N, C-alpha and C positions, 0 to 999 in steps of 0.2 A: 354443191351438197350431194354425197351420194346417198340414193333412197335405198329402200329396203329391197325393192325388186332389181336394183342394180348391184347390190353386194356380190352375187355370185359370179358376175362377170368383171367385176372392178378387181378382184384379188382373190387368193387361194386362201383358204381355212386350212388350220392343222391337220383337221380331219380329211380335206381333200387330198394333201401331199400323201398321207399315210396310206389312203385308198388306193391312189395311183401306184405307189411304191409295192403294195401287196398284191394287187391284181396286174401289175406290168402293164397298165394302160399307158399307150403312149399319145401325147397330145400332137394333132397335125396342125403346122402354122404355114403361112405364106412367108417365103423367104424370097427377098429382093435385094442385091446388092446396091441398088439406089439409082442408077444409071441406065439400066433397061427399061424398056417399055412393060414388061409380062414379067409375073413372079412365078416360080415354082411352088408347090406343095409338097412338104416334107415332113416325115414324122420326128419329133424331136428326140434328140439324143437322151439316154438316160441322165436323169436328176434335173432336167430343164421343163419345167410344168407350166410355162407362160409363154404367150405370143407377145410380141413387141412390135411396134411402128414408132419411128421417129422422121418427121418432115421439118427439114429446114426451109424458112421462108427469108426472103430479100426484100426491102424496101426501095424503090426508085421511082423518081417522078411522081410522087405520093401514092403508089401503088403498092401493095403488098403481092409477092408471087410467090409461089411454092417452088421448090427445086426439085429434089427426087429424094423420095421416101427410101428410107432403109427399113426392111421388115426381117425379123427372124424370130427364133426360140429364146427363151432367156430365163434365167434362175427365177423361182417364183418369190424368192426372199428378197432380193437385190435387184428386183425389175424396176427401173425407174420411170414415174409417171410425172411430168412437170415441164416446164420450160426454162430454156436459158436464151439470155435477151443479151444482145450486143448493142442495142440501139437500131442499126439499120439492118440487122441480120439476126434471126431468131430461129431456134431450134425447139419443137414441140414434141412430147412422144407420150405414148399410153401404153397399158399392159393389158391383158386379158386372158382368159383361163377356159376358153370352150375352143373346137376346131375351127381353123381357120378364121378365127374372131378378128385378127389383124388386117382385114382386107381394106379398108378405109386408110387415107391420110389420117395423121396426127392434125387435130384442130389448129388454127391460126390463131396465136396469143394475141395479135394485135389489138383487139378489142377487149382484154381483160381490164378490170377496173384497177387503178393503183392501190398499192396496200400500204402505203406509209413509209417503206423503207426506201433508202436512197443509195446509190453506189455510182461510183466512178465509170465513165465510159470513154471511148476515144472518139473524137472527131477529125478524121483526118489524121495527121501527127499528133494531135494536140489531145492528151488522155487526161485534162483537167476539166472535164465537163462531166455534169452531174445529172444522174438520170434517175427518174421515178420507177421503182421496180411495180410489176404488176401480179395479179393473180396469186399464187402461193411461192413467187420467187422470194424467198426470205432469206438468202444469203447473197453476197457479194463474189464475184469471183475474177482471177486471172486465168487465162488460156492462150493457147495457140490453135487458130482457125485456120484450115487448109482447103484450098481451093484451085481448080485450075492448075495444079503444079506448084502454086505459091503458098506462102506459110506468113501468118501475119499474127503478131501480139495483140491479143484484145482484152477488154475489161467489160463488166457488165453485172447484170443480174441474174440470180438461178435459184431453182428449186433444190432444196436439201437432198430429196430423193435421186436427182441428178449428179450431186456431188459424191454420193457414195456409189455410183455404179457408171462413172464417166465413160469407161471403155465401150459402152455402147452406143455413145452418142456420136453421131457422123460426122467428121469434118473437125471434130474437136480433138485435142491433144493437150496432155499436161495440165489439165483442170486443177486448180487450187481454190478453194473456198474459205470465205471466213464470214463471223457474224458480227453484225454492226454497222451503223450508217457509215458510209465513206469509207470502211476498212481496207479496199483492196487498192489503196496508193493511188497517184496520179501523174507517174512519171510520164515523159512521152515516150513514143515508140520511132521507127525508123521510117523512111520513104518507101519500105516495100507494100504498103497500102495501095499506091499508086498503080504497082502491077497486080495486085489483088482485084482491084476494083474493075479494070478493063473486062476480064471474061466474066467477073459477076454480073456485070451491068449488060452485058452482050449476051447471056443467058436470058437474064429476065426480059430483055426487050424482045427477044426473036421466039420465045416459047409463049 
């Protein structure tokens, strides 16, 4: 729940957007492509009035580990805050509207409480596994996850706000969303998951 004191940093009001347009104020955000250790500070281009951060997390050996956070400027209206959940891998994101407010990683959604929604996910090449969605993940999804030069078809749960701005989410391509329990089908995927798991597991264990 967003409190009254948190609202100014959680989203932009219409008056904020008008003020920025009229005064020419340029928001400054941290920008990170994801894999480098440090970020640069950039003035946001015209029309981008939010700072954004997205962090992928992966689970292995019972532990959840962050990979690399992507940070940038983003449109105020379509800036996504929420999470996308593949089961063993998740991406969490947030938006804010103060200078350099995106300095932190997005939160790890692993401890979010189940919300009653259910979607299919893939366990190995088997995509008939049902998973409980958590937090504000109110949609089911199909997408392509890319990591270490490999691509993999994935299924899972997702927040609606991420469906509306999927181009900002790192490692995720071709995101399609649907509403309703188990609406994202259950067909199996190819053995390409084997080639994806090796670099992903190596990254988790070595960092």
